[in-house]
C-alpha positions in Angstrom: 0.0 0.0 0.0 1.4 3.3 -1.1 -0.1 6.3 0.7 1.1 8.8 -2.0 -0.8 6.8 -4.7 -3.9 6.7 -2.6 -3.8 10.4 -2.0 -3.2 11.1 -5.7 -6.2 9.0 -6.9 -8.5 10.3 -4.2 -7.7 13.9 -5.5 -7.8 13.0 -9.2 -10.9 10.9 -9.6 -14.6 10.8 -8.7 -16.2 8.1 -6.8 -17.8 6.8 -10.0 -14.4 6.6 -11.7 -12.9 4.7 -8.7 -15.8 2.3 -8.7 -15.4 1.7 -12.4 -11.6 1.2 -11.9 -12.5 -1.4 -9.2 -14.8 -3.2 -11.6 -12.3 -3.1 -14.4 -9.6 -4.6 -12.3 -11.9 -7.3 -11.0 -12.9 -8.1 -14.6 -9.2 -8.4 -15.4 -9.3 -5.4 -17.8 -7.1 -2.3 -17.7 -8.7 0.4 -15.7 -9.9 3.4 -17.7 -8.0 5.7 -15.3 -4.4 5.6 -14.2 -3.9 3.7 -11.0 -0.3 3.3 -9.7 0.8 -0.1 -8.6 3.2 -2.9 -9.4 0.5 -5.4 -10.3 -3.3 -5.9 -10.3 -3.4 -6.8 -6.6 -1.6 -3.6 -5.6 -3.8 -1.5 -8.0 -6.9 -3.0 -6.5 -5.6 -2.3 -3.0 -5.1 1.4 -3.9 -8.5 1.7 -5.5 -10.3 0.1 -2.5 -8.4 2.3 -0.1 -9.3 5.4 -2.2 -13.0 4.4 -2.3 -13.0 3.9 1.5 -11.2 7.2 2.1 -13.4 9.2 -0.3 -16.5 7.8 1.4 -15.3 8.5 4.9 -14.2 12.1 3.9 -17.7 12.8 2.7 -19.5 11.0 5.5 -17.4 12.3 8.4 -16.3 15.6 6.9 -12.6 14.8 7.4 -9.5 15.4 5.4 -7.5 12.9 3.4 -4.9 12.3 6.1 -7.5 11.5 8.7 -9.3 9.1 6.2 -6.0 7.3 5.4 -5.4 7.0 9.2 -8.8 5.4 9.6 -8.2 3.0 6.7 -4.8 2.0 8.1 -6.4 1.3 11.5 -9.0 -0.8 9.8 -6.4 -2.8 8.0 -4.3 -3.3 11.2 -7.4 -4.3 13.1 -8.2 -7.0 10.5 -4.7 -8.4 10.8 -4.9 -8.8 14.6 
């Protein structure tokens, strides 16, 4: 997970574009928007993180750094 990539795609794309990128990756086609990552798994991770962050930013009225912190805590919690 690359925080810089997540921040970049949150700023660059709408929720609809991110959801389409997720669908494209899951359908094993090239996303219509540029998503950084070494492979499809990393690209999917970045898209899912961006979707989560964008949703939380709108819902909780928080900035990107707070949303990424929430996402990171969620990931760490799932690993415990």
